[in-house]
C-alpha positions in Angstrom: 0.0 0.0 0.0 1.3 3.5 -0.7 2.6 5.3 2.4 2.5 9.0 3.2 5.7 9.9 5.2 5.3 13.2 7.0 8.4 14.8 8.4 6.9 17.1 11.0 10.0 19.1 11.6 13.7 18.7 12.0 14.1 19.5 15.7 15.0 16.8 18.1 15.6 16.2 21.9 18.9 14.4 21.1 22.1 15.6 19.3 23.4 12.5 17.7 27.0 12.5 16.5 26.0 11.2 13.1 22.9 13.4 12.6 22.5 14.9 9.2 20.3 17.8 10.4 21.9 21.3 10.4 21.2 23.9 13.0 19.3 25.9 10.4 17.2 22.9 9.5 16.3 22.4 13.2 14.3 25.6 13.1 12.1 24.5 10.2 8.8 22.5 10.7 5.5 21.9 9.0 2.6 23.9 10.2 -0.3 21.8 11.5 -2.7 23.3 8.8 -0.3 22.2 6.0 -0.1 18.7 7.5 -3.9 18.4 7.5 -4.0 19.4 3.9 -1.4 16.8 3.0 -3.4 14.1 4.9 -6.5 15.2 3.0 -4.7 15.0 -0.3 -3.3 11.6 0.4 -6.6 10.2 1.6 -8.2 11.4 -1.7 -5.5 9.5 -3.6 -6.2 6.3 -1.8 -3.3 6.2 0.6 -4.0 3.8 3.5 -0.8 4.1 5.6 0.8 7.2 7.1 4.1 7.7 9.1 5.0 10.6 11.2 8.8 11.2 11.4 11.3 13.9 12.0 13.6 15.1 13.6 11.8 13.8 16.6 8.0 13.7 16.1 7.1 13.0 19.7 8.3 16.5 20.7 5.5 18.0 18.7 2.5 18.8 21.0 0.0 18.3 18.1 1.2 14.7 17.2 -1.7 13.0 19.0 -4.2 15.3 17.3 -2.7 14.6 13.9 -2.8 10.9 14.5 -6.5 11.2 15.4 -7.2 13.2 12.3 -5.4 10.6 10.1 -7.5 7.9 11.5 -10.6 10.0 11.0 -9.7 10.3 7.3 -9.6 6.6 6.9 -5.9 5.7 7.3 -5.7 2.0 8.3 -2.3 2.2 9.9 -0.4 5.0 11.6 3.3 4.7 12.3 5.6 6.9 14.4 9.3 6.7 13.8 11.1 8.0 16.9 14.0 7.8 19.2 11.5 6.4 21.6 12.5 8.2 24.8 9.1 9.6 25.5 7.7 6.0 25.4 9.5 5.6 28.8 6.5 7.5 30.2 3.6 5.0 29.9 0.9 7.7 30.1 2.2 9.3 26.9 2.6 6.0 25.1 -0.9 4.9 26.0 -2.3 8.2 24.8 -0.7 7.8 21.4 -2.1 4.3 21.2 -5.6 5.5 22.1 -5.3 8.2 19.4 -4.6 5.5 16.8 -0.8 4.7 16.5 -0.4 1.0 15.8 3.1 0.8 14.4 6.3 1.9 16.2 9.8 2.3 14.8 12.5 3.1 17.4 16.0 4.3 16.5 18.5 2.8 19.0 21.7 4.4 17.8 24.4 2.3 19.5 25.0 -1.0 21.4 25.5 -0.6 25.2 24.5 2.3 27.5 27.8 4.1 27.4 28.1 4.0 23.6 24.5 5.1 23.3 24.9 8.2 25.5 28.2 9.1 23.7 26.3 8.8 20.4 23.2 10.8 21.3 25.2 13.3 23.4 22.6 13.4 26.2 23.4 12.1 29.7 20.9 9.9 31.6 19.0 8.7 28.6 20.1 5.1 28.3 17.7 4.1 31.1 14.9 5.8 29.3 15.7 3.8 26.2 15.4 0.5 28.1 12.2 1.6 29.8 10.7 2.7 26.5 11.4 -0.7 24.9 10.0 -2.5 27.9 6.8 -0.5 27.7 6.4 -1.2 24.0 7.0 -4.9 24.4 4.7 -5.2 27.4 1.8 -3.8 25.3 2.4 -6.3 22.5 3.2 -3.5 20.0 6.0 -5.5 18.2 8.2 -2.4 17.5 10.8 -2.3 14.8 14.3 -1.6 16.0 16.2 0.7 13.6 19.9 0.0 14.0 22.4 2.4 12.4 25.4 0.6 10.9 28.5 2.8 11.0 32.2 2.3 11.7 31.8 2.0 15.5 28.6 -0.1 15.5 28.5 -2.7 12.7 30.9 -5.1 14.4 28.6 -5.3 17.4 25.5 -6.0 15.2 25.0 -9.6 16.3 25.4 -9.2 20.1 23.4 -6.0 19.8 20.5 -7.9 18.3 20.9 -10.7 20.8 20.6 -8.2 23.7 17.4 -6.7 22.2 16.0 -10.1 21.6 16.4 -10.6 25.3 14.1 -7.6 25.8 11.5 -9.1 23.6 12.1 -7.4 20.3 11.8 -9.4 17.1 12.0 -7.1 14.2 15.2 -5.3 13.1 15.9 -2.9 10.3 19.6 -2.2 9.4 20.4 1.3 8.1 23.7 2.4 6.6 24.9 5.7 8.0 24.4 8.7 5.7 27.0 11.3 4.9 24.7 14.2 3.9 24.2 17.8 5.1 25.5 18.1 8.7 27.2 14.7 8.6 28.8 15.0 5.2 32.3 15.6 6.5 32.4 12.6 8.8 33.7 10.2 6.2 35.4 8.0 8.8 31.9 6.9 10.0 31.1 5.1 6.7 32.4 1.5 6.6 32.9 -0.5 3.5 29.9 -2.5 2.3 32.1 -5.6 1.8 33.0 -5.5 5.5 29.5 -4.6 6.8 28.0 -7.4 4.7 29.8 -10.1 6.6 28.1 -9.0 9.8 24.7 -8.6 8.1 24.9 -12.2 6.7 25.7 -13.5 10.1 22.7 -11.5 11.6 20.4 -12.9 8.9 21.6 -16.5 9.6 20.8 -15.9 13.3 17.3 -14.6 12.4 16.6 -17.6 10.3 17.6 -19.9 13.1 15.8 -17.9 15.7 12.6 -17.2 13.9 12.7 -13.4 14.0 13.0 -10.7 11.3 16.1 -8.9 10.1 16.2 -6.8 6.9 18.9 -4.6 5.4 18.6 -1.3 3.6 21.1 0.5 1.4 23.1 -2.7 0.9 22.7 -4.1 -2.7 21.9 -7.8 -3.1 25.3 -8.5 -4.7 26.8 -8.1 -1.3 24.4 -10.5 0.4 24.3 -13.7 -1.8 22.1 -16.3 -0.4 20.4 -13.7 1.8 18.5 -11.7 -0.9 15.2 -12.1 0.9 16.5 -9.9 3.7 17.2 -7.0 1.4 14.9 -4.0 1.1 15.5 -0.6 -0.5 14.0 2.7 0.6 12.5 3.1 -2.9 11.0 -0.3 -3.2 7.5 0.8 -2.3 5.4 3.8 -3.2 6.3 6.4 -0.5 5.5 10.1 -0.8 7.6 12.2 1.6 6.4 15.6 2.8 9.0 17.7 4.5 9.1 21.4 5.6 11.1 22.0 2.3 9.6 19.8 -0.4 7.4 16.9 -1.4 9.0 14.0 -3.3 8.8 10.2 -3.8 11.2 8.3 -1.7 12.6 6.4 -4.7 14.1 9.8 -5.9 15.8 10.5 -2.5 19.5 10.6 -2.1 19.1 7.7 0.4 17.6 5.4 -2.3 20.8 5.0 -4.2 20.8 5.8 -7.9 24.3 4.9 -9.1 24.8 1.7 -11.0 28.5 1.3 -11.8 30.1 -0.9 -14.4 30.2 -3.9 -12.0 26.4 -4.0 -12.2 26.4 -5.0 -15.9 24.6 -8.3 -16.4 23.5 -8.6 -12.8 20.2 -10.5 -12.4 19.0 -7.9 -9.9 19.9 -4.8 -11.9 16.2 -4.1 -12.7 15.1 -3.9 -9.1 18.3 -2.7 -7.4 18.8 1.1 -7.1 22.6 0.7 -7.0 24.9 2.6 -4.7 24.4 6.0 -2.9 26.4 8.9 -4.1 27.9 9.6 -0.7 29.2 6.0 -0.6 30.9 6.2 -4.0 32.5 9.5 -3.0 34.2 7.8 -0.1 34.8 4.2 -1.2 34.3 4.2 -5.0 32.4 1.4 -6.8 35.0 -1.3 -7.1 33.4 -3.7 -4.6 30.3 -4.3 -6.8 30.1 -7.7 -8.5 27.2 -8.6 -10.8 25.2 -11.7 -9.7 24.5 -13.8 -12.8 
């Protein structure tokens, strides 16, 4: 089903070391009236799913009202993608559920409490992360854990997932760090796909054995032979993104890839694979790509 992805604004209650949002962007947000118009437009086009993202959407006071309005306009599913810290407060989480949120994605940033607080650059937040996950699991909400793969996290991927499984999570989305906007100069954060893929393949094998879900984004199928069913791409589905700056289809985003180097020639997946991202090629080139035939 087509998805309307509404970026409410760019402000956030964290200051992650890999964040792409500039200080100027943090001051920009969508007015409530504009969001209502976009919800109406998407409902008229037959959209059935909507996601509220950011920045950090839970810092918007009007989020519950916007959720209620989306449900009123007939959206079957309402997702919130968040860092999850406000879910540590059960009253707020229950209010969102009562308003109509039925899907939760939580960005977890790093493995281990110390690494987490170094990454988000906010003290005394690790315990909120744990409490938030406990609250989501206790309510049977089956949240998706968004795990960011960068130079200081990808080697911990398998124990990271194991620790979250112990908390009751069973769905994991693996995102490759992006070098855009505020983060474009931090090239040392971006690992090579050939090295990251080894850890992803191991995590996929663990998921098969354990009966839970792991899927990878931004990593082409040629890096994950035998694990193609675990690959997704941001532009695979029809997603219309509304931001304070523009409206676009996700398949046209910088995060969706777009570069198919010479190594893609003859690959059996070339028609459905978006290729490599520009920021990746700028750092590591395209020499790792090998066509699957």
